[in-house]
C-alpha positions as a Markdown table, in Angstrom:
| # | Residue | x | y | z |
|---|---|---|---|---|
| 1 | Unk | 0.0 | 0.0 | 0.0 |
| 2 | Unk | 1.4 | 3.4 | -1.0 |
| 3 | Unk | 0.9 | 6.1 | 1.5 |
| 4 | Unk | 1.9 | 9.5 | 0.1 |
| 5 | Unk | 1.9 | 11.2 | 3.5 |
| 6 | Unk | 4.5 | 8.6 | 4.8 |
| 7 | Unk | 6.8 | 9.4 | 1.9 |
| 8 | Unk | 6.5 | 13.1 | 2.5 |
| 9 | Unk | 7.2 | 12.7 | 6.2 |
| 10 | Unk | 10.3 | 10.6 | 5.5 |
| 11 | Unk | 11.6 | 13.1 | 3.0 |
| 12 | Unk | 10.9 | 16.0 | 5.3 |
| 13 | Unk | 12.8 | 14.2 | 8.2 |
| 14 | Unk | 15.7 | 13.4 | 5.9 |
| 15 | Unk | 16.0 | 17.0 | 4.7 |
| 16 | Unk | 15.7 | 18.3 | 8.2 |
| 17 | Unk | 18.4 | 16.0 | 9.6 |
| 18 | Unk | 20.8 | 16.9 | 6.8 |
| 19 | Unk | 20.3 | 20.6 | 7.4 |
| 20 | Unk | 20.3 | 20.3 | 11.2 |
| 21 | Unk | 23.5 | 18.1 | 11.7 |
| 22 | Unk | 26.1 | 20.8 | 10.8 |
| 23 | Unk | 24.6 | 23.2 | 13.3 |
| 24 | Unk | 24.6 | 20.6 | 16.1 |
| 25 | Unk | 28.0 | 19.0 | 15.3 |
| 26 | Unk | 30.0 | 22.2 | 14.6 |
| 27 | Unk | 29.3 | 24.8 | 17.3 |
| 28 | Unk | 32.6 | 26.6 | 17.0 |
| 29 | Unk | 34.1 | 28.3 | 14.0 |
| 30 | Unk | 35.9 | 25.9 | 11.7 |
| 31 | Unk | 39.5 | 26.9 | 11.5 |
| 32 | Unk | 41.0 | 24.1 | 9.5 |
| 33 | Unk | 41.7 | 25.6 | 6.1 |
| 34 | Unk | 41.5 | 22.3 | 4.2 |
| 35 | Unk | 38.1 | 21.5 | 5.7 |
| 36 | Unk | 36.8 | 25.0 | 5.1 |
| 37 | Unk | 37.9 | 24.8 | 1.5 |
| 38 | Unk | 36.2 | 21.4 | 1.1 |
| 39 | Unk | 32.9 | 22.9 | 2.5 |
| 40 | Unk | 33.2 | 25.9 | 0.2 |
| 41 | Unk | 33.3 | 23.7 | -3.0 |
| 42 | Unk | 30.7 | 21.1 | -2.0 |
| 43 | Unk | 27.8 | 23.1 | -3.6 |
| 44 | Unk | 29.6 | 23.5 | -6.9 |
| 45 | Unk | 30.6 | 19.8 | -7.1 |
| 46 | Unk | 27.1 | 18.7 | -6.2 |
| 47 | Unk | 25.7 | 20.9 | -9.0 |
| 48 | Unk | 28.2 | 19.6 | -11.5 |
| 49 | Unk | 27.5 | 15.9 | -10.6 |
| 50 | Unk | 23.8 | 16.5 | -11.0 |
| 51 | Unk | 24.1 | 18.4 | -14.2 |
| 52 | Unk | 26.7 | 16.4 | -16.2 |
| 53 | Unk | 24.6 | 13.3 | -17.0 |
| 54 | Unk | 21.8 | 15.6 | -18.2 |
| 55 | Unk | 24.2 | 17.4 | -20.5 |
| 56 | Unk | 25.1 | 14.2 | -22.3 |
| 57 | Unk | 21.5 | 12.8 | -22.5 |
| 58 | Unk | 19.7 | 16.0 | -23.5 |
| 59 | Unk | 20.5 | 15.6 | -27.2 |
| 60 | Unk | 19.9 | 12.8 | -29.6 |
| 61 | Unk | 23.6 | 12.0 | -29.7 |
| 62 | Unk | 26.0 | 11.7 | -26.8 |
| 63 | Unk | 28.7 | 13.2 | -29.0 |
| 64 | Unk | 26.9 | 16.4 | -29.7 |
| 65 | Unk | 26.3 | 16.8 | -25.9 |
| 66 | Unk | 29.9 | 16.1 | -25.2 |
| 67 | Unk | 31.1 | 18.6 | -27.9 |
| 68 | Unk | 28.8 | 21.3 | -26.5 |
| 69 | Unk | 30.1 | 20.6 | -23.0 |
| 70 | Unk | 33.7 | 20.9 | -24.1 |
| 71 | Unk | 33.1 | 24.1 | -26.0 |
| 72 | Unk | 31.3 | 25.5 | -22.9 |
| 73 | Unk | 34.3 | 24.6 | -20.7 |
| 74 | Unk | 36.7 | 26.2 | -23.1 |
| 75 | Unk | 34.7 | 29.4 | -23.5 |
| 76 | Unk | 34.1 | 29.7 | -19.7 |
| 77 | Unk | 37.8 | 29.1 | -19.0 |
| 78 | Unk | 38.8 | 32.0 | -21.4 |
| 79 | Unk | 36.5 | 34.4 | -19.5 |
| 80 | Unk | 33.3 | 34.1 | -21.6 |
| 81 | Unk | 30.2 | 35.3 | -19.8 |
| 82 | Unk | 27.1 | 33.1 | -19.4 |
| 83 | Unk | 25.5 | 34.3 | -22.6 |
| 84 | Unk | 28.5 | 33.7 | -24.8 |
| 85 | Unk | 29.1 | 30.3 | -23.2 |
| 86 | Unk | 25.5 | 29.1 | -23.6 |
| 87 | Unk | 25.2 | 30.4 | -27.2 |
| 88 | Unk | 28.5 | 28.8 | -28.2 |
| 89 | Unk | 27.5 | 25.5 | -26.7 |
| 90 | Unk | 24.1 | 25.6 | -28.4 |
| 91 | Unk | 25.6 | 26.4 | -31.8 |
| 92 | Unk | 28.1 | 23.5 | -31.5 |
| 93 | Unk | 25.3 | 21.1 | -30.5 |
| 94 | Unk | 23.1 | 22.3 | -33.3 |
| 95 | Unk | 25.9 | 21.9 | -35.9 |
| 96 | Unk | 26.9 | 18.5 | -34.6 |
| 97 | Unk | 23.3 | 17.3 | -34.6 |
| 98 | Unk | 22.8 | 18.7 | -38.1 |
| 99 | Unk | 25.9 | 16.9 | -39.4 |
| 100 | Unk | 25.2 | 13.6 | -37.7 |
């Protein structure tokens, strides 16, 4: 039997515990530079891990998604703003899809 309220309660508890634990475990300021650096980059890594599979599967060919991803990385590395990076990646994906 599927009880939607039970699922919602479990997810709410899991979310609350994940957000509450850092406040209860770390009461003092974290002075370890390595650990602070790790905590600083966790959101970026999490976003990248969640986004990367979607980049490859959003197009009809994995190769066009990979080509767009590589172009986006190159443009972003060379200082391109968000608009230039996204337009460049879209153009490359379009061209690869059109060729293949």
